[in-house]
VMD Tcl script that draws the C-alpha trace (Angstrom):
set ca {
  {33.24 108.07 -0.61}
  {33.96 108.22 3.15}
  {31.78 109.07 6.13}
  {32.71 112.75 5.73}
  {31.05 112.81 2.28}
  {27.68 111.41 3.40}
  {24.58 113.55 2.90}
  {22.31 114.07 5.94}
  {19.59 111.93 4.34}
  {21.91 109.16 3.13}
  {20.30 105.74 2.95}
  {21.44 102.89 5.25}
  {23.08 101.22 2.23}
  {25.21 104.30 1.48}
  {26.10 104.63 5.17}
  {27.17 101.00 5.32}
  {29.17 101.29 2.08}
  {30.97 104.43 3.28}
  {31.81 102.85 6.63}
  {33.01 99.61 5.05}
  {35.26 101.55 2.66}
  {36.70 103.69 5.46}
  {37.33 100.77 7.84}
  {37.98 98.01 5.31}
  {40.98 96.63 7.24}
  {38.74 95.72 10.17}
  {35.53 95.15 8.21}
  {37.02 92.59 5.82}
  {38.03 90.14 8.62}
  {34.58 90.63 10.16}
  {32.93 89.62 6.86}
  {35.29 86.65 6.50}
  {34.42 85.50 10.02}
  {30.69 85.99 9.39}
  {30.85 84.06 6.11}
  {32.73 81.21 7.77}
  {30.17 81.20 10.59}
  {27.29 80.91 8.11}
  {28.84 78.01 6.23}
  {30.05 76.19 9.36}
  {26.63 76.46 11.01}
  {25.13 74.45 8.14}
  {28.10 72.07 8.09}
  {27.66 71.41 11.81}
  {24.22 69.95 11.10}
  {25.65 67.92 8.21}
  {28.43 66.55 10.43}
  {25.95 65.60 13.17}
  {23.75 63.86 10.61}
  {26.75 61.98 9.23}
  {27.94 60.87 12.68}
  {24.48 59.72 13.73}
  {23.99 57.73 10.52}
  {27.50 56.24 10.18}
  {28.74 55.96 13.79}
  {26.02 56.22 16.43}
  {23.32 54.14 14.71}
  {25.66 51.18 13.91}
  {27.07 51.35 17.44}
  {23.59 51.18 18.97}
  {22.49 48.44 16.56}
  {25.59 46.30 17.19}
  {25.85 47.29 20.87}
  {29.51 48.01 20.30}
  {31.45 51.28 20.59}
  {35.24 51.22 20.22}
  {37.87 53.93 20.65}
  {38.07 54.68 16.93}
  {34.36 55.53 16.84}
  {34.67 57.81 19.86}
  {37.70 59.55 18.34}
  {35.84 60.05 15.05}
  {32.97 61.77 16.90}
  {35.35 63.92 18.94}
  {37.55 65.21 16.14}
  {34.82 65.74 13.55}
  {32.22 67.35 15.78}
  {34.79 69.10 17.98}
  {36.65 70.39 14.93}
  {33.64 71.99 13.27}
  {32.46 73.49 16.57}
  {35.95 74.91 17.29}
  {36.15 76.46 13.82}
  {32.69 77.94 14.26}
  {33.69 79.46 17.61}
  {36.86 80.93 16.05}
  {34.77 82.46 13.24}
  {32.38 84.06 15.76}
  {35.29 85.49 17.77}
  {36.91 86.92 14.62}
  {33.61 88.45 13.48}
  {32.79 90.08 16.80}
  {36.24 91.49 17.50}
  {36.76 92.85 13.97}
  {33.23 94.30 13.81}
  {33.72 95.96 17.21}
  {37.00 97.53 16.07}
  {35.40 98.86 12.87}
  {32.37 100.22 14.74}
  {34.34 102.03 17.43}
  {36.88 103.40 14.93}
  {34.03 104.88 12.88}
  {32.49 106.47 15.97}
  {35.82 107.99 17.06}
  {36.58 109.28 13.55}
  {33.13 110.82 13.10}
  {33.20 112.48 16.53}
  {36.51 114.11 15.64}
  {35.04 115.34 12.35}
  {31.96 116.75 14.09}
  {34.10 118.48 16.72}
  {36.36 120.03 14.06}
  {33.27 121.24 12.18}
  {31.94 122.87 15.37}
  {35.22 124.73 15.84}
  {35.03 126.19 12.32}
  {31.53 127.63 12.79}
  {31.13 131.32 13.73}
  {30.31 132.46 17.25}
  {26.78 133.61 16.31}
  {25.97 130.04 15.24}
  {27.11 128.68 18.62}
  {25.03 131.31 20.43}
  {21.94 130.06 18.57}
  {22.53 126.38 19.39}
  {22.66 125.08 23.01}
  {25.89 123.28 23.85}
  {23.92 120.34 25.25}
  {22.36 119.81 21.85}
  {25.78 119.94 20.19}
  {27.08 117.40 22.70}
  {24.16 115.10 21.90}
  {24.90 115.35 18.17}
  {28.54 114.44 18.75}
  {27.71 111.62 21.15}
  {24.44 109.71 20.81}
  {23.65 110.84 17.24}
  {27.02 109.60 16.00}
  {26.39 106.24 17.66}
  {22.98 106.06 15.98}
  {24.55 106.67 12.55}
  {26.94 103.72 12.85}
  {24.68 101.35 14.81}
  {24.14 99.50 11.54}
  {27.73 98.26 11.79}
  {27.00 96.22 14.92}
  {24.70 93.68 13.22}
  {25.96 94.15 9.64}
  {28.65 91.39 9.56}
  {26.24 89.05 11.35}
  {23.55 89.86 8.76}
  {25.96 89.06 5.93}
  {26.84 85.77 7.62}
  {23.16 84.90 7.99}
  {22.62 85.65 4.28}
  {25.42 83.23 3.39}
  {23.99 80.67 5.82}
  {20.53 80.98 4.26}
  {21.84 80.55 0.71}
  {24.02 77.58 1.70}
  {21.21 76.17 3.84}
  {18.59 76.41 1.08}
  {20.83 74.46 -1.28}
  {21.39 71.82 1.40}
  {17.65 71.59 2.17}
  {16.71 71.09 -1.49}
  {19.39 68.41 -1.84}
  {17.82 66.55 1.10}
  {14.13 67.04 0.24}
  {12.51 69.27 -2.39}
  {9.22 69.72 -0.50}
  {11.05 70.70 2.66}
  {12.83 73.37 0.60}
  {9.49 74.63 -0.72}
  {8.19 75.02 2.85}
  {11.32 77.02 3.73}
  {10.79 79.29 0.72}
  {7.21 79.98 1.85}
  {8.31 81.03 5.35}
  {11.22 83.20 4.22}
  {9.16 85.96 2.45}
  {7.10 86.35 5.63}
  {10.30 87.08 7.52}
  {11.30 89.70 4.93}
  {7.90 91.46 5.23}
  {8.07 91.52 9.04}
  {11.63 92.91 8.99}
  {10.71 95.58 6.45}
  {7.78 96.72 8.61}
  {10.05 96.80 11.65}
  {12.67 98.90 9.81}
  {10.11 101.47 8.60}
  {8.45 101.88 12.00}
  {11.66 101.82 14.03}
  {13.41 104.45 11.92}
  {10.84 107.12 12.78}
  {10.77 106.14 16.45}
  {14.55 106.05 16.77}
  {14.74 109.55 15.26}
  {12.13 110.76 17.77}
  {14.12 109.20 20.62}
  {17.34 110.85 19.43}
  {15.61 114.25 19.23}
  {14.22 113.82 22.75}
  {17.66 112.83 24.02}
  {19.15 115.97 22.48}
  {16.49 118.09 24.20}
  {17.27 116.55 27.59}
  {20.98 117.23 27.11}
  {20.30 120.82 26.02}
  {18.02 121.61 28.98}
  {20.43 120.01 31.44}
  {23.41 121.89 30.04}
  {21.56 125.21 30.11}
  {20.42 124.65 33.70}
  {23.86 123.64 34.95}
  {25.69 126.37 33.05}
  {23.29 129.04 34.29}
  {22.88 127.67 37.83}
  {23.86 130.97 39.48}
  {21.40 132.94 37.32}
  {18.64 130.41 38.01}
  {19.24 130.69 41.76}
  {19.43 134.49 41.68}
  {16.14 134.83 39.79}
  {14.35 132.14 41.80}
  {13.72 130.02 38.72}
  {14.74 126.67 40.23}
  {11.21 125.21 40.22}
  {10.63 126.29 36.63}
  {13.92 124.69 35.52}
  {13.07 121.47 37.36}
  {9.69 121.43 35.62}
  {11.29 122.12 32.22}
  {13.80 119.31 32.72}
  {11.02 116.99 33.89}
  {9.02 117.65 30.74}
  {12.05 116.89 28.54}
  {12.85 113.73 30.52}
  {9.21 112.65 30.19}
  {9.34 113.07 26.42}
  {12.48 110.92 26.28}
  {10.87 108.28 28.49}
  {7.78 108.14 26.28}
  {9.89 107.91 23.11}
  {11.93 105.03 24.55}
  {8.77 103.26 25.72}
  {7.43 103.44 22.15}
  {10.71 101.91 20.96}
  {10.36 99.11 23.49}
  {6.76 98.41 22.47}
  {7.78 98.11 18.82}
  {10.55 95.67 19.71}
  {8.09 93.81 21.94}
  {5.79 93.26 18.96}
  {8.58 92.36 16.51}
  {10.19 89.56 18.55}
  {7.00 87.51 19.08}
  {6.09 87.89 15.38}
  {9.43 86.46 14.26}
  {9.37 83.76 16.94}
  {5.88 82.70 15.80}
  {7.25 81.69 12.38}
  {8.16 77.99 12.07}
  {11.86 77.65 12.80}
}
mol new
graphics top color blue
foreach p $ca { graphics top sphere $p radius 0.5 }
foreach p [lrange $ca 0 end-1] q [lrange $ca 1 end] { graphics top cylinder $p $q radius 0.2 }
display resetview
């Protein structure tokens, strides 16, 4: 299944699977980089703990720090940090390539579909609305690909981190397991609420594009009939709807971030 085979009401999982299959050459390195990032993030803490216990603490206790100790700190800590940075770079570049390739491919498919439709269909649909579908709506479809590799990396980091926490202290691991379901509930609420509000914002954006295109295309007719004020008012109403929809999006994000930040890190 590719992006061309997706149903209009396809779930985010099916969208992600179709995109990953279509752009697997770029998506696979992004997943590898994200997985490496997740593991190396946990290992960075392990390396710091090891250096503090085996190098820094004896040096402070004995009031002695030689070149070998300094070199051990530099190559171990510097090595894991450099590998982590390389993993982040690989993830971001590969994910960006996959995301933009999907957008370009889908826009071409939408444009080809427009060209195959009969003239009476085009007369019934404003060109501004069609432009919005091919532009912002396509971006909204594949927006999941921006955070997807990062989300996979975080999942690996959580699994690897939980094992590490339980190996250090069982009760500390239990506390982590109590906090984690709260994060899942908050994210699920955010997804449900945001989906409806993002769809409303996309619809309002399409209306603004349609009104603007109609006004600009028919500028001579508007002038000749003295309808300039009415067109300005119509565009203002559409722009106001878009503003209100985006404000509702911002309010939802403004509630979500403090809720997640309030959880014990």
